[in-house]
C-alpha positions in Angstrom: 9.3 10.4 1.8 9.1 9.3 5.4 10.6 6.1 6.8 7.8 5.9 9.3 6.6 2.5 8.0 9.1 -0.3 8.1 6.8 -3.4 7.9 3.9 -4.6 5.8 0.3 -3.8 7.0 -2.4 -6.5 7.0 -5.5 -5.6 5.1 -8.7 -7.6 4.7 -9.8 -7.3 1.0 -12.9 -8.5 -0.7 -12.8 -10.3 -4.1 -13.6 -8.0 -7.0 -13.3 -4.8 -5.1 -10.9 -2.1 -6.2 -8.4 -0.7 -3.7 -5.9 2.2 -3.9 -2.5 1.5 -2.5 -0.8 4.6 -1.1 2.6 5.3 -2.7 3.4 8.7 -1.1 3.3 7.2 2.4 1.5 10.3 3.7 -1.9 8.7 4.1 -3.6 8.6 7.4 -5.2 5.4 6.3 -1.9 3.5 5.4 -1.4 1.4 3.4 -4.5 2.6 1.5 -4.8 6.0 -0.1 -6.7 8.9 1.6 -5.9 11.6 -1.0 -2.8 13.0 0.8 -0.8 12.5 -2.4 -2.4 15.5 -3.9 0.4 17.6 -2.5 3.1 15.4 -4.1 4.0 14.0 -7.5 2.9 10.5 -6.5 -0.4 8.8 -7.3 -2.0 5.7 -5.7 -1.8 2.3 -7.3 -5.2 0.8 -8.1 -5.6 -3.0 -7.7 -8.5 -5.4 -7.7 -8.5 -8.1 -5.0 -8.5 -11.5 -6.7 -10.1 -13.2 -3.6 -11.5 -12.3 -0.2 -8.6 -12.7 2.3 -6.0 -10.9 4.3 -3.2 -9.5 2.3 0.0 -7.8 3.4 0.6 -4.5 1.6 3.9 -2.7 1.4 4.2 0.4 3.5 7.9 1.1 3.2 7.9 1.8 -0.5 10.7 -0.7 -1.3 8.7 -3.7 -2.6 9.4 -5.1 -6.1 5.8 -6.5 -6.2 3.5 -3.6 -5.5 1.2 -3.3 -3.8 2.2 -6.5 -1.9 5.1 -6.8 0.5 8.0 -8.9 -0.7 10.2 -8.5 2.4 12.3 -5.7 1.0 11.9 -3.7 4.2 14.0 -6.3 6.0 17.0 -5.8 3.8 
């Protein structure tokens, strides 16, 4: 996996909508899945936005609270 992403990425989400968080870190639409994982053993993490707002999604792959950033990239 690449270490290309070392900080969370802000994403505007809409309440009730399902999103797919990239876990292979190969997506051209980081931090959301674009299907690039098909060449890996990884699969995206589906999540439903609880409310309409800006969220910060993990892009480094180290978070303990996927898909959300917990600051693990800083450690």
